[in-house]
C-alpha positions in Angstrom: 115.2 75.1 114.8 117.4 75.5 111.7 119.9 72.9 110.5 123.5 74.0 110.3 123.5 73.6 106.5 120.4 75.6 106.0 120.8 79.2 104.9 119.1 81.3 107.6 118.0 84.8 106.6 116.8 87.8 108.5 113.4 87.0 107.2 113.4 83.5 108.8 114.6 85.0 112.1 111.9 87.6 112.1 109.3 84.9 111.6 110.9 82.7 114.2 111.1 85.4 116.9 107.6 86.6 116.1 106.2 83.1 116.6 108.2 82.7 119.7 106.6 85.9 121.1 103.2 84.5 119.9 102.4 87.6 117.8 100.5 87.5 114.6 101.8 89.3 111.5 99.2 92.0 112.0 100.1 92.5 115.6 103.8 92.9 114.8 103.1 95.1 111.8 100.9 97.4 113.9 103.6 97.6 116.6 106.2 98.8 114.1 104.0 101.0 112.0 104.0 99.0 108.7 101.2 97.2 106.9 100.6 93.6 107.4 101.1 93.1 103.7 104.6 94.6 104.0 105.5 92.3 106.8 104.3 89.3 104.8 106.6 90.5 102.0 109.5 90.6 104.4 108.8 87.2 106.0 107.7 85.1 103.0 109.1 86.8 99.9 112.5 87.5 101.3 112.4 91.3 101.0 114.8 92.9 103.5 113.3 95.4 105.9 114.5 99.0 105.9 117.2 99.5 108.6 114.8 101.7 110.6 112.2 98.9 110.5 114.8 96.3 111.5 115.4 98.3 114.7 111.7 98.5 115.4 111.2 94.8 114.7 114.1 93.9 117.0 112.8 96.2 119.8 109.2 94.7 119.4 110.6 91.1 119.5 112.9 91.9 122.4 116.0 90.9 120.5 119.0 92.9 119.2 119.4 93.9 115.6 122.7 92.0 115.7 120.7 88.8 116.6 118.6 89.3 113.4 121.6 89.8 111.2 124.1 87.5 112.8 124.7 84.1 111.1 123.8 81.1 113.2 126.4 79.5 115.4 127.2 75.9 115.0 126.0 74.7 118.4 122.7 76.5 118.8 119.1 75.7 118.0 118.1 79.3 117.7 118.7 81.3 114.5 121.6 83.7 114.7 122.9 82.3 117.9 
């Protein structure tokens, strides 16, 4: 997924896990109660989500908040692992 040298952000992880769950930006935005435009700003423009939204995003994507924020491990193909 991500190379070991690549800087992986929470934004990249949100997009990765959203795609893994086969959700559109609109579907995820609706699930967490934000606009699709705001989710696009988070994913593509690198704006960090509010902490309350980070919890909602993690819950909707069936991952922990820690997984979204944790730096990637050396021997894993998934971000933050």
